[in-house]
C-alpha positions in Angstrom: 38.1 166.2 47.4 41.4 165.3 49.1 42.2 169.0 49.7 38.8 169.6 51.4 39.5 166.8 53.9 42.9 168.4 54.8 41.7 172.0 54.9 41.0 172.0 58.7 44.6 170.8 59.3 46.0 173.6 57.1 43.8 176.2 58.8 45.1 175.2 62.2 48.6 175.3 60.9 48.2 178.8 59.7 46.5 180.0 62.9 49.2 178.8 65.3 52.2 177.4 63.4 54.5 176.9 66.4 51.9 175.1 68.6 50.8 173.0 65.6 54.3 172.0 64.7 55.1 171.1 68.4 52.0 169.0 68.7 52.7 167.4 65.3 56.2 166.5 66.3 55.1 165.1 69.7 52.6 163.0 67.9 55.2 161.7 65.5 57.5 160.9 68.4 54.6 159.4 70.4 55.4 161.5 73.5 52.9 161.2 76.4 52.1 164.4 78.2 51.9 162.6 81.6 55.5 161.2 81.4 58.7 163.0 82.5 60.4 165.2 81.5 57.5 166.6 79.4 55.1 166.6 82.4 57.4 168.7 84.6 58.1 171.2 81.8 54.4 171.6 81.1 53.8 172.1 84.9 56.4 174.9 84.9 54.7 176.5 82.0 51.3 176.4 83.7 49.8 173.7 81.5 50.3 170.7 83.7 47.7 168.5 85.3 48.9 169.5 88.8 47.7 173.1 88.5 44.3 172.1 87.1 43.5 169.1 89.2 41.9 170.9 92.1 39.6 172.8 89.8 38.6 169.6 88.0 37.8 167.8 91.2 35.4 170.6 92.3 33.5 170.4 89.0 33.1 166.6 89.0 29.9 165.0 90.1 30.2 163.4 93.6 29.4 159.7 94.0 27.1 158.6 96.7 26.1 155.2 98.1 22.6 154.4 99.0 22.1 151.6 101.5 
């Protein structure tokens, strides 16, 4: 019963061990992805919010005001 609840965690660990361990360690250290120096490093790697912000703005619904 306990093993069945943890099986998705082990499956992800086996699929991508480096990414899983990095995410696990950042969770243990309570690192926030939007704070420096992690944010600038992620932006250099192409995973930052700066590179995807223009695409996200285009896909969002636009708000209008009706008088």
